[in-house]
Backbone as a chain_set.jsonl record, in Angstrom:
{"seq": "MDAALKTEIQEIVEIVKTVPEPLQLRAFEILLQDAIDRVGRKERSRRDSEKEDDRDDDVKDKKRDKDREPESEGLDPNTLPMRVKAFMKRTKVTAPQIEKLFHIEGKQFEPIWAVKVTKFSKAQVQIALLQSLQRALTSGEFSFDREEVRTECKNKKSYDNTNFKVNFQNSAKYFSGLEKDGLVSLTDDGMTALANLITELAGVEDGK", "coords": {"N": [[14.7, 155.376, 149.296], [12.949, 153.284, 146.999], [9.554, 152.645, 147.665], [8.257, 150.253, 146.991], [10.421, 148.592, 146.516], [11.572, 148.549, 149.059], [9.618, 147.204, 150.537], [9.737, 144.745, 149.257], [12.312, 143.905, 149.906], [12.037, 143.438, 152.613], [10.365, 141.234, 152.49], [12.105, 139.474, 151.251], [14.021, 139.099, 153.221], [12.53, 137.63, 155.081], [12.083, 135.35, 153.595], [14.693, 134.37, 153.223], [15.33, 133.562, 155.772], [14.301, 131.058, 155.934], [16.026, 129.502, 154.601], [18.843, 127.245, 154.732], [21.418, 128.198, 156.994], [24.179, 128.452, 155.965], [23.688, 129.086, 153.346], [22.262, 131.397, 153.295], [23.312, 134.04, 152.924], [24.127, 134.055, 150.223], [21.684, 133.485, 148.993], [20.224, 135.696, 149.746], [21.622, 137.713, 148.342], [21.144, 136.964, 145.668], [18.316, 137.082, 145.462], [17.926, 139.766, 146.13], [19.292, 141.13, 144.055], [17.73, 140.341, 141.902], [15.322, 141.588, 142.543], [16.084, 144.287, 142.454], [16.751, 144.5, 139.751], [14.237, 144.086, 138.548], [12.798, 146.295, 139.482], [14.299, 148.28, 138.256], [13.786, 147.728, 135.559], [11.073, 148.311, 135.432], [11.149, 151.048, 135.977], [12.594, 152.028, 133.78], [10.809, 151.349, 131.773], [8.684, 152.976, 132.491], [9.819, 155.53, 132.068], [10.333, 155.376, 129.31], [7.731, 155.221, 128.383], [6.773, 157.725, 129.126], [8.388, 159.324, 127.494], [7.451, 158.545, 125.0], [4.852, 159.478, 125.179], [5.425, 162.204, 125.275], [6.507, 162.546, 122.722], [4.254, 161.982, 121.187], [2.658, 164.115, 121.98], [4.156, 166.213, 120.893], [3.885, 165.685, 118.163], [1.136, 166.034, 117.911], [0.958, 168.748, 118.59], [2.413, 169.918, 116.49], [0.772, 169.207, 114.369], [-1.533, 170.605, 115.034], [-0.543, 173.213, 114.801], [0.016, 173.248, 112.08], [-2.534, 172.9, 111.082], [-3.583, 175.312, 111.798], [-2.352, 177.05, 110.088], [-2.949, 179.298, 107.452], [-4.575, 178.336, 104.448], [-3.226, 178.328, 101.15], [-4.53, 180.487, 98.756], [-6.181, 180.268, 95.553], [-5.345, 181.675, 92.296], [-7.148, 184.566, 91.501], [-9.031, 185.089, 88.809], [-10.526, 187.32, 88.298], [-9.271, 189.436, 89.466], [-6.756, 189.503, 88.44], [-4.154, 191.302, 86.861], [-4.42, 192.803, 83.599], [-2.19, 192.514, 81.907], [-0.928, 190.306, 82.921], [-2.819, 188.321, 82.432], [-2.741, 188.385, 79.639], [-0.118, 187.585, 79.22], [-0.214, 184.945, 80.222], [-2.016, 183.793, 78.456], [-0.658, 184.024, 76.022], [1.741, 182.616, 76.427], [0.938, 180.182, 77.335], [1.142, 179.574, 79.989], [-0.199, 178.374, 83.031], [-2.731, 178.918, 85.596], [-2.577, 177.019, 87.798], [0.16, 176.386, 87.657], [1.459, 178.788, 88.37], [0.433, 179.019, 90.927], [1.844, 177.101, 92.256], [4.195, 178.29, 92.788], [3.881, 180.357, 94.55], [2.658, 181.298, 97.796], [-0.54, 182.219, 98.289], [-2.526, 184.814, 99.443], [-5.257, 186.642, 99.308], [-4.318, 189.602, 97.868], [-1.671, 189.214, 98.228], [1.452, 187.744, 97.597], [3.484, 185.314, 98.477], [6.685, 184.146, 97.941], [7.383, 180.728, 97.227], [8.996, 179.328, 95.709], [12.029, 177.723, 94.549], [15.198, 178.183, 93.29], [16.899, 176.075, 90.987], [19.396, 175.941, 89.948], [22.985, 175.992, 90.235], [24.932, 177.689, 89.418], [25.955, 180.949, 89.891], [25.424, 183.146, 88.164], [23.291, 182.295, 86.56], [21.383, 181.745, 88.517], [20.947, 184.303, 89.518], [19.721, 185.609, 87.331], [17.402, 184.061, 87.118], [16.156, 184.6, 89.566], [15.63, 187.315, 89.216], [13.766, 187.177, 87.113], [11.65, 185.784, 88.337], [10.997, 187.518, 90.406], [10.037, 189.559, 88.876], [7.702, 188.421, 87.921], [6.283, 188.192, 90.342], [5.927, 190.907, 90.977], [4.365, 191.637, 88.812], [2.0, 190.251, 89.257], [0.726, 191.737, 91.161], [0.881, 194.414, 90.373], [0.823, 194.463, 87.644], [3.017, 195.045, 86.153], [5.798, 193.704, 84.622], [8.502, 193.728, 86.063], [11.539, 194.45, 87.962], [13.362, 195.195, 90.973], [16.703, 195.964, 91.23], [18.176, 195.962, 93.624], [16.568, 194.485, 95.303], [16.745, 192.038, 94.066], [19.452, 191.583, 94.48], [19.478, 191.298, 97.286], [17.92, 188.975, 97.557], [19.499, 187.146, 96.203], [21.621, 186.976, 97.974], [20.287, 185.857, 100.138], [19.695, 183.393, 99.058], [22.159, 182.314, 98.873], [23.533, 182.807, 96.506], [25.024, 184.899, 95.554], [27.127, 186.948, 93.701], [29.237, 189.274, 94.125], [31.248, 190.594, 92.623], [30.562, 190.182, 89.953], [27.937, 190.938, 89.702], [26.592, 193.1, 88.346], [27.573, 192.634, 85.78], [26.486, 190.14, 85.174], [23.82, 190.725, 84.627], [24.16, 192.304, 82.358], [25.229, 190.449, 80.585], [22.996, 189.012, 80.033], [21.375, 190.708, 78.674], [19.42, 190.724, 76.677], [17.109, 189.919, 77.838], [16.243, 191.985, 79.372], [15.071, 195.336, 79.918], [16.113, 198.621, 80.325], [18.405, 198.528, 81.808], [20.455, 200.329, 81.674], [19.603, 202.498, 83.014], [18.581, 204.144, 86.104], [16.441, 202.769, 88.668], [13.501, 200.668, 88.249], [13.822, 197.589, 86.413], [12.641, 196.317, 83.393], [11.054, 193.468, 81.755], [11.914, 192.209, 78.565], [10.478, 191.013, 75.428], [11.836, 188.649, 74.958], [12.635, 188.175, 77.548], [10.161, 187.688, 78.773], [9.469, 185.303, 77.536], [11.533, 183.701, 78.493], [10.85, 183.74, 81.185], [8.393, 182.36, 81.127], [9.297, 179.835, 80.336], [10.846, 179.235, 82.549], [8.95, 179.125, 84.591], [7.541, 176.821, 83.826], [9.596, 175.0, 84.076], [10.085, 175.007, 86.848], [7.557, 174.548, 88.017], [6.461, 172.51, 86.591], [4.529, 170.769, 84.039], [1.134, 171.328, 83.622], [-1.253, 168.838, 84.492], [-3.042, 167.178, 81.977], [-2.748, 169.14, 80.192]], "CA": [[14.535, 154.072, 148.652], [11.629, 153.043, 146.431], [8.703, 151.975, 148.657], [8.007, 148.878, 146.563], [11.657, 147.843, 146.721], [11.736, 148.392, 150.506], [8.7, 146.139, 150.948], [10.227, 143.486, 148.707], [13.493, 143.515, 150.683], [11.538, 142.865, 153.859], [9.879, 139.896, 152.17], [13.284, 138.651, 150.965], [14.622, 138.761, 154.522], [11.73, 136.561, 155.671], [12.31, 134.127, 152.811], [16.058, 133.91, 153.469], [15.368, 132.91, 157.084], [13.886, 129.658, 155.779], [17.114, 128.821, 153.904], [19.933, 126.867, 155.642], [22.268, 129.351, 157.297], [25.337, 128.637, 155.074], [23.242, 129.575, 152.024], [21.416, 132.586, 153.456], [23.924, 135.245, 152.334], [24.052, 133.959, 148.757], [20.266, 133.567, 148.615], [19.826, 137.108, 149.895], [22.22, 138.48, 147.239], [20.456, 136.632, 144.411], [16.955, 137.622, 145.489], [17.999, 141.228, 146.138], [19.657, 141.58, 142.706], [16.552, 140.143, 141.052], [14.353, 142.641, 142.881], [16.61, 145.555, 141.936], [16.625, 144.46, 138.284], [12.827, 144.253, 138.173], [12.442, 147.697, 139.732], [14.96, 149.064, 137.213], [13.055, 147.555, 134.292], [9.815, 149.062, 135.55], [11.463, 152.474, 135.898], [12.926, 152.326, 132.378], [9.561, 151.253, 131.007], [7.9, 154.179, 132.794], [10.445, 156.667, 131.381], [10.097, 155.224, 127.871], [6.324, 155.543, 128.139], [6.647, 159.183, 129.212], [8.998, 159.889, 126.289], [6.53, 158.282, 123.888], [3.744, 160.423, 125.342], [5.933, 163.524, 124.895], [6.595, 162.571, 121.251], [2.883, 162.073, 120.679], [2.206, 165.495, 122.199], [4.849, 167.063, 119.916], [3.239, 165.45, 116.861], [-0.184, 166.672, 117.953], [1.163, 170.198, 118.568], [2.806, 170.304, 115.127], [-0.407, 169.07, 113.505], [-2.416, 171.736, 115.323], [0.071, 174.401, 114.208], [-0.17, 173.161, 110.631], [-3.955, 173.116, 110.799], [-3.89, 176.736, 111.97], [-1.761, 177.822, 108.997], [-3.937, 179.58, 106.407], [-4.365, 177.679, 103.165], [-2.95, 179.214, 100.031], [-5.683, 180.676, 97.885], [-5.868, 180.208, 94.135], [-5.383, 182.945, 91.576], [-8.49, 185.065, 91.197], [-8.979, 185.664, 87.457], [-11.217, 188.61, 88.267], [-8.394, 190.499, 89.956], [-5.459, 189.449, 87.773], [-3.906, 192.406, 85.935], [-4.622, 192.441, 82.194], [-0.926, 192.097, 81.295], [-0.673, 188.934, 83.368], [-3.73, 187.466, 81.664], [-2.223, 188.319, 78.277], [1.1, 186.771, 79.303], [-0.602, 183.551, 80.398], [-2.648, 183.332, 77.22], [0.343, 183.952, 74.947], [2.794, 181.64, 76.711], [0.298, 178.935, 77.788], [1.345, 179.379, 81.427], [-1.499, 178.184, 83.665], [-2.89, 179.353, 86.986], [-2.007, 176.048, 88.739], [1.621, 176.485, 87.66], [1.834, 179.965, 89.173], [0.05, 178.75, 92.309], [2.883, 176.261, 92.861], [5.371, 179.123, 93.056], [3.582, 181.378, 95.566], [1.574, 181.151, 98.761], [-1.395, 183.35, 97.917], [-3.602, 185.245, 100.329], [-5.763, 187.901, 98.772], [-3.426, 190.192, 96.863], [-0.301, 189.006, 98.676], [2.068, 186.58, 96.97], [4.729, 184.986, 99.175], [7.4, 183.154, 97.132], [7.726, 179.419, 97.777], [9.832, 178.69, 94.698], [13.448, 177.576, 94.849], [15.974, 178.032, 92.06], [17.53, 174.753, 90.959], [20.734, 176.02, 89.367], [24.051, 176.302, 91.199], [25.759, 178.755, 88.87], [25.451, 182.22, 90.422], [24.914, 184.025, 87.111], [21.968, 181.797, 86.151], [20.476, 181.933, 89.648], [20.628, 185.731, 89.582], [18.753, 185.907, 86.273], [16.133, 183.409, 87.455], [15.548, 185.358, 90.658], [15.101, 188.552, 88.627], [12.566, 186.825, 86.352], [10.575, 185.414, 89.259], [10.555, 188.728, 91.099], [9.226, 190.29, 87.899], [6.381, 187.788, 87.948], [5.624, 188.573, 91.589], [5.482, 192.3, 90.861], [3.298, 191.698, 87.81], [0.759, 189.714, 89.814], [0.071, 192.766, 91.965], [0.834, 195.729, 89.718], [0.691, 194.328, 86.194], [4.29, 195.384, 85.514], [6.832, 192.67, 84.694], [9.739, 194.466, 86.329], [12.152, 194.098, 89.239], [14.296, 196.129, 91.588], [17.998, 195.289, 91.288], [18.608, 195.776, 95.013], [15.785, 193.376, 95.851], [17.358, 190.839, 93.501], [20.726, 191.425, 95.188], [19.164, 190.771, 98.615], [17.453, 187.589, 97.444], [20.67, 186.339, 95.844], [22.352, 186.748, 99.219], [19.483, 184.921, 100.926], [19.774, 182.079, 98.409], [23.578, 181.955, 98.785], [23.859, 182.819, 95.079], [25.437, 186.27, 95.272], [28.485, 187.187, 93.196], [29.377, 190.73, 94.187], [32.129, 191.086, 91.56], [29.949, 190.094, 88.624], [26.485, 191.148, 89.787], [26.162, 193.964, 87.242], [27.944, 191.979, 84.524], [25.546, 189.047, 84.925], [22.657, 191.312, 83.957], [24.572, 192.751, 81.021], [25.402, 189.27, 79.744], [21.649, 188.539, 79.681], [20.685, 191.965, 78.373], [18.274, 190.529, 75.779], [15.929, 189.672, 78.659], [15.928, 193.127, 80.226], [15.006, 196.683, 79.353], [16.305, 199.655, 81.335], [19.593, 198.266, 82.614], [21.344, 201.487, 81.651], [18.983, 203.569, 83.799], [18.263, 203.84, 87.49], [15.038, 202.393, 88.852], [13.092, 199.304, 87.936], [14.2, 196.999, 85.123], [11.502, 195.585, 82.84], [11.364, 192.325, 80.908], [11.658, 192.304, 77.123], [9.738, 189.848, 74.949], [12.682, 187.483, 75.234], [12.57, 187.959, 78.987], [8.863, 187.085, 79.071], [9.56, 183.909, 77.094], [12.407, 183.026, 79.459], [10.067, 183.586, 82.406], [7.426, 181.284, 80.899], [10.039, 178.577, 80.356], [11.281, 179.002, 83.924], [7.759, 178.7, 85.341], [7.287, 175.42, 83.479], [10.708, 174.215, 84.635], [9.961, 174.903, 88.301], [6.24, 174.084, 88.428], [6.044, 171.368, 85.787], [3.451, 170.988, 83.075], [-0.148, 170.984, 84.248], [-1.857, 167.601, 83.993], [-4.116, 167.359, 81.023], [-2.478, 170.277, 79.322]], "C": [[13.104, 153.926, 148.154], [10.798, 152.213, 147.414], [8.468, 150.517, 148.296], [9.235, 148.009, 146.8], [11.877, 147.575, 148.216], [10.867, 147.256, 151.02], [9.21, 144.783, 150.494], [11.452, 142.988, 149.472], [13.064, 142.877, 152.002], [11.031, 141.443, 153.64], [11.042, 138.943, 151.911], [13.94, 138.186, 152.262], [13.872, 137.595, 155.163], [11.956, 135.244, 154.935], [13.669, 133.528, 153.129], [16.158, 133.165, 154.814], [15.018, 131.425, 156.998], [14.962, 128.818, 155.094], [18.183, 128.415, 154.928], [20.939, 127.999, 155.8], [23.461, 129.511, 156.363], [24.958, 129.241, 153.718], [22.487, 130.901, 152.104], [21.997, 133.823, 152.77], [23.797, 135.214, 150.815], [22.614, 134.077, 148.275], [19.784, 135.01, 148.687], [20.353, 137.938, 148.728], [21.472, 138.24, 145.924], [19.068, 137.262, 144.363], [16.946, 139.146, 145.456], [18.329, 141.761, 144.741], [18.483, 141.443, 141.75], [15.521, 141.237, 141.291], [14.793, 143.988, 142.314], [16.463, 145.62, 140.421], [15.189, 144.701, 137.854], [12.362, 145.689, 138.385], [13.055, 148.598, 138.66], [14.241, 148.971, 135.886], [11.742, 148.329, 134.301], [10.049, 150.564, 135.387], [11.797, 152.876, 134.464], [11.682, 152.308, 131.511], [8.709, 152.497, 131.224], [8.466, 155.395, 132.059], [10.214, 156.594, 129.872], [8.668, 155.596, 127.513], [6.103, 157.052, 128.173], [7.231, 159.855, 127.98], [8.072, 159.711, 125.09], [5.348, 159.237, 123.951], [4.167, 161.826, 124.918], [6.025, 163.644, 123.376], [5.209, 162.703, 120.627], [2.348, 163.491, 120.824], [2.853, 166.438, 121.189], [4.207, 166.933, 118.543], [1.889, 166.144, 116.807], [-0.052, 168.194, 117.871], [1.512, 170.678, 117.168], [1.618, 170.235, 114.181], [-1.368, 170.227, 113.74], [-1.872, 173.019, 114.701], [-0.143, 174.415, 112.704], [-1.614, 173.431, 110.255], [-4.331, 174.582, 110.916], [-3.325, 177.593, 110.845], [-2.812, 178.062, 107.913], [-3.577, 178.877, 105.107], [-4.081, 178.725, 102.091], [-4.188, 179.289, 99.14], [-5.243, 180.559, 96.428], [-5.858, 181.604, 93.515], [-6.832, 183.322, 91.278], [-8.451, 185.726, 89.823], [-9.636, 187.039, 87.361], [-10.333, 189.764, 88.721], [-7.019, 190.477, 89.298], [-5.292, 190.637, 86.835], [-4.0, 191.925, 84.482], [-3.337, 191.928, 81.554], [-0.565, 190.673, 81.714], [-1.567, 187.961, 82.606], [-3.213, 187.286, 80.241], [-0.969, 187.441, 78.216], [0.752, 185.288, 79.38], [-1.218, 182.985, 79.121], [-1.617, 183.115, 76.127], [1.335, 182.816, 75.174], [2.264, 180.277, 77.157], [0.629, 178.607, 79.254], [-0.029, 179.313, 82.096], [-1.517, 178.699, 85.102], [-2.311, 178.333, 87.973], [-0.473, 176.083, 88.787], [2.085, 177.647, 88.541], [1.533, 179.72, 90.646], [1.064, 177.856, 93.025], [4.109, 177.08, 93.28], [5.161, 180.144, 94.165], [2.518, 180.885, 96.534], [0.724, 182.403, 98.612], [-2.459, 183.582, 98.981], [-4.06, 186.615, 99.86], [-4.866, 188.412, 97.658], [-1.951, 190.091, 97.281], [0.224, 187.687, 98.113], [3.429, 186.338, 97.626], [5.453, 183.886, 98.4], [7.647, 181.852, 97.888], [8.565, 178.636, 96.763], [11.272, 178.584, 95.192], [14.192, 177.365, 93.535], [16.768, 176.736, 92.136], [18.953, 174.786, 90.404], [21.75, 176.383, 90.448], [24.952, 177.428, 90.713], [25.161, 180.106, 89.259], [24.816, 183.09, 89.342], [23.514, 183.595, 86.675], [20.955, 181.993, 87.273], [20.031, 183.387, 89.743], [19.568, 186.105, 88.553], [17.391, 185.293, 86.6], [15.409, 184.148, 88.575], [14.933, 186.653, 90.135], [13.803, 188.272, 87.862], [11.395, 186.54, 87.287], [10.091, 186.609, 90.078], [9.728, 189.619, 90.162], [7.811, 189.728, 87.862], [5.616, 188.195, 89.198], [5.104, 190.008, 91.526], [4.315, 192.413, 89.894], [1.964, 191.234, 88.376], [0.008, 190.755, 90.638], [-0.106, 194.091, 91.22], [0.612, 195.651, 88.207], [1.975, 194.614, 85.449], [5.316, 194.27, 85.715], [8.194, 193.359, 84.838], [10.276, 194.086, 87.694], [13.097, 195.204, 89.689], [15.629, 195.401, 91.764], [18.466, 195.038, 92.714], [17.829, 194.653, 95.687], [16.32, 192.049, 95.327], [18.673, 190.549, 94.228], [20.485, 190.785, 96.573], [18.75, 189.309, 98.551], [18.583, 186.654, 97.036], [21.492, 186.012, 97.094], [21.616, 185.717, 100.076], [19.591, 183.502, 100.382], [21.216, 181.588, 98.279], [24.033, 181.882, 97.329], [24.38, 184.188, 94.642], [26.902, 186.341, 94.854], [28.669, 188.691, 93.094], [30.178, 191.282, 93.008], [31.416, 191.168, 90.219], [28.438, 190.363, 88.627], [25.963, 191.976, 88.612], [26.426, 193.298, 85.902], [26.97, 190.868, 84.18], [24.283, 189.545, 84.235], [23.01, 191.71, 82.523], [24.742, 191.571, 80.067], [24.063, 188.657, 79.324], [20.764, 189.716, 79.294], [19.46, 191.782, 77.479], [16.979, 190.298, 76.563], [15.408, 190.933, 79.346], [15.955, 194.453, 79.475], [15.162, 197.7, 80.478], [17.511, 199.421, 82.214], [20.5, 199.482, 82.719], [20.809, 202.642, 82.495], [18.835, 203.147, 85.256], [16.801, 203.429, 87.588], [14.775, 200.957, 88.447], [13.563, 198.881, 86.548], [13.027, 196.152, 84.644], [11.971, 194.396, 81.999], [11.058, 192.656, 79.45], [10.805, 191.1, 76.715], [10.528, 188.566, 75.186], [12.662, 187.137, 76.721], [11.267, 187.294, 79.399], [8.858, 185.614, 78.672], [10.423, 183.1, 78.06], [11.675, 182.785, 80.77], [9.079, 182.429, 82.265], [8.12, 179.926, 80.961], [10.476, 178.219, 81.782], [10.112, 178.532, 84.785], [7.475, 177.229, 85.084], [8.367, 174.514, 84.066], [10.516, 173.966, 86.128], [8.638, 174.261, 88.736], [5.775, 172.853, 87.68], [4.929, 171.738, 84.845], [2.154, 170.523, 83.707], [-0.713, 169.721, 83.632], [-3.008, 167.91, 83.056], [-3.905, 168.494, 80.086], [-2.049, 169.796, 77.956]], "O": [[12.162, 154.384, 148.8], [11.272, 151.203, 147.934], [8.476, 149.644, 149.164], [9.129, 146.857, 147.22], [12.321, 146.49, 148.591], [11.308, 146.443, 151.833], [9.135, 143.798, 151.229], [11.614, 141.783, 149.666], [13.658, 141.895, 152.448], [11.23, 140.562, 154.476], [10.996, 137.771, 152.286], [14.359, 137.035, 152.385], [14.486, 136.684, 155.719], [12.014, 134.175, 155.541], [13.791, 132.313, 153.286], [16.972, 132.254, 154.966], [15.385, 130.637, 157.869], [14.848, 127.595, 155.007], [18.417, 129.146, 155.891], [21.269, 128.679, 154.828], [23.751, 130.645, 155.981], [25.794, 129.83, 153.033], [22.114, 131.461, 151.074], [21.271, 134.569, 152.113], [23.413, 136.203, 150.192], [22.356, 134.706, 147.249], [19.045, 135.485, 147.824], [19.63, 138.77, 148.18], [21.2, 139.174, 145.169], [18.687, 137.887, 143.373], [16.074, 139.753, 144.834], [17.72, 142.73, 144.289], [18.258, 142.302, 140.898], [14.919, 141.75, 140.348], [13.985, 144.736, 141.765], [16.098, 146.658, 139.869], [14.943, 145.439, 136.9], [11.622, 146.236, 137.567], [12.426, 149.555, 138.207], [14.09, 149.962, 135.171], [11.354, 148.927, 133.298], [9.263, 151.262, 134.747], [11.352, 153.918, 133.981], [11.518, 153.145, 130.623], [8.093, 153.015, 130.292], [7.717, 156.194, 131.497], [9.936, 157.606, 129.229], [8.417, 156.208, 126.474], [5.351, 157.598, 127.366], [6.671, 160.825, 127.469], [7.928, 160.615, 124.267], [4.891, 159.747, 122.928], [3.399, 162.554, 124.289], [5.68, 164.676, 122.8], [5.019, 163.442, 119.662], [1.679, 164.012, 119.931], [2.202, 167.352, 120.682], [4.005, 167.925, 117.842], [1.533, 166.762, 115.804], [-0.831, 168.856, 117.186], [0.997, 171.694, 116.7], [1.462, 171.082, 113.302], [-1.948, 170.769, 112.799], [-2.626, 173.817, 114.146], [-0.444, 175.456, 112.119], [-1.899, 174.093, 109.256], [-5.251, 175.059, 110.251], [-3.756, 178.73, 110.656], [-3.494, 177.124, 107.499], [-2.41, 178.832, 104.717], [-4.611, 179.836, 102.113], [-4.804, 178.272, 98.821], [-4.065, 180.733, 96.114], [-6.3, 182.577, 94.125], [-7.63, 182.486, 90.856], [-7.893, 186.815, 89.683], [-9.34, 187.82, 86.457], [-10.602, 190.924, 88.408], [-6.195, 191.349, 89.572], [-6.213, 190.949, 86.08], [-3.693, 190.771, 84.183], [-3.382, 191.003, 80.743], [0.037, 189.927, 80.942], [-1.114, 186.896, 82.186], [-3.239, 186.181, 79.698], [-0.787, 186.66, 77.283], [1.352, 184.469, 78.685], [-0.967, 181.837, 78.756], [-1.691, 182.135, 75.386], [1.726, 182.131, 74.229], [3.034, 179.333, 77.336], [0.414, 177.479, 79.699], [-0.92, 180.098, 81.771], [-0.477, 178.888, 85.732], [-1.616, 178.732, 88.907], [0.121, 175.837, 89.837], [2.995, 177.494, 89.356], [2.285, 180.158, 91.517], [1.136, 177.854, 94.254], [4.952, 176.602, 94.039], [6.118, 180.73, 94.669], [1.601, 180.156, 96.156], [1.215, 183.519, 98.788], [-3.19, 182.669, 99.365], [-3.348, 187.61, 99.996], [-4.675, 187.747, 96.64], [-1.096, 190.798, 96.747], [-0.456, 186.661, 98.144], [4.395, 187.057, 97.369], [4.9, 182.801, 98.216], [8.067, 181.867, 99.045], [8.812, 177.442, 96.934], [11.674, 179.269, 96.133], [13.852, 176.471, 92.76], [17.248, 176.345, 93.201], [19.637, 173.762, 90.394], [21.405, 177.007, 91.451], [25.657, 178.05, 91.507], [23.991, 180.371, 88.984], [23.778, 183.708, 89.579], [22.648, 184.44, 86.446], [19.807, 182.361, 87.022], [18.864, 183.665, 90.019], [18.625, 186.833, 88.865], [16.354, 185.921, 86.388], [14.189, 184.304, 88.533], [13.845, 187.043, 90.558], [12.85, 189.045, 87.955], [10.278, 187.002, 87.051], [8.908, 186.7, 90.407], [8.834, 190.339, 90.606], [6.839, 190.479, 87.78], [4.428, 188.51, 89.124], [3.989, 190.294, 91.961], [3.385, 193.188, 90.12], [0.915, 191.767, 88.015], [-1.209, 190.664, 90.796], [-1.099, 194.795, 91.403], [0.259, 196.644, 87.57], [2.028, 194.445, 84.23], [5.66, 193.934, 86.848], [8.925, 193.542, 83.865], [9.57, 193.475, 88.497], [13.559, 196.025, 88.897], [15.677, 194.337, 92.381], [19.087, 194.011, 92.989], [18.365, 193.949, 96.543], [16.347, 191.054, 96.052], [18.966, 189.398, 94.552], [21.192, 189.86, 96.974], [19.169, 188.498, 99.377], [18.626, 185.502, 97.468], [21.995, 184.898, 97.242], [22.23, 184.825, 100.662], [19.58, 182.531, 101.139], [21.468, 180.563, 97.645], [24.818, 181.009, 96.959], [24.196, 184.587, 93.492], [27.792, 185.861, 95.556], [28.298, 189.306, 92.094], [29.825, 192.324, 92.454], [31.634, 192.099, 89.445], [27.747, 190.047, 87.658], [24.995, 191.586, 87.96], [25.603, 193.382, 84.99], [26.656, 190.67, 83.006], [23.739, 188.87, 83.361], [22.237, 191.473, 81.595], [24.436, 191.68, 78.88], [24.004, 187.877, 78.373], [19.561, 189.718, 79.553], [18.548, 192.608, 77.519], [15.885, 190.459, 76.023], [14.281, 190.958, 79.841], [16.735, 194.66, 78.545], [14.432, 197.653, 81.469], [17.637, 200.048, 83.266], [21.218, 199.657, 83.704], [21.491, 203.652, 82.669], [18.945, 201.97, 85.599], [16.012, 203.713, 86.686], [15.691, 200.144, 88.32], [13.684, 199.7, 85.636], [12.481, 195.357, 85.409], [13.129, 194.327, 81.587], [10.058, 193.307, 79.149], [10.452, 190.269, 77.552], [9.97, 187.536, 75.563], [12.671, 185.966, 77.102], [11.261, 186.432, 80.277], [8.307, 184.775, 79.386], [10.093, 181.964, 78.403], [11.857, 181.743, 81.401], [8.942, 181.612, 83.175], [7.603, 178.983, 81.559], [10.475, 177.05, 82.167], [10.273, 177.638, 85.616], [7.199, 176.474, 86.016], [8.084, 173.398, 84.5], [10.753, 172.862, 86.618], [8.605, 173.514, 89.714], [4.803, 172.213, 88.082], [4.441, 172.868, 84.845], [2.093, 169.43, 84.269], [-0.669, 169.537, 82.416], [-3.831, 168.787, 83.314], [-4.77, 168.799, 79.266], [-1.774, 170.61, 77.074]]}, "num_chains": 1, "name": "protein.A"}
C-alpha cells in the first residue's frame, strides 16, 4: 500500500471516531474514496509528467542526430567536369537546381530526388535521365547503366518487367547505344529532356 495513503487512512479512522456511530461507516467510505481518488490523480499526473519528459528526450535526441548529420555541400565549379559546365551553360540549368536533387559531399552525389509521375514508362525514362546526370557529375559522361535503372525502378515501385526494354525503345530519340551492350548515352534530345526534368523537379531558381 502507498505510504501516503496508509497514513491518510489512519487519519480518517481518527476523524470517523468523532462522528456519531450510525454515520461512521458511511463517513469512512466517503473519506476513504476521496483519499483513493486523490492518490490516483497524483499517480496519473506523475506518469503523464514522465511521459512528457520521455517525449522531450526523444525530441532532443532526434535534434542531436540531425545536428550530427553532415550538411550537403554545394557544387564546386572548380571540380565540375567540362561537359557538365557546358550542359549547364547551354540549357540554363543552375547549380542551386542540381543541389536540390543530390546530397553532396566532396565528389559523392547521393540522390534525394523523387519522380512525380505514376506511369511506369515515364518514371523509367526519368530515372535514366537523372542517373545520367549523377554519372556526369563525377565522370563527365551523360550515360547510364540499364541494370542500375532497373534496380532503381524496382526501388521506386515503378518497374514494368514486360515493357522495360520497350520503354527505352519508345523513347529512343533520347538515347544513344540502346542496340549495344554497356552504358547508354544521352542524345541532344535527351540532354534537353534532362534539363526540362531538372527544372520540373527543382523549380526555377529565384531571380533567374
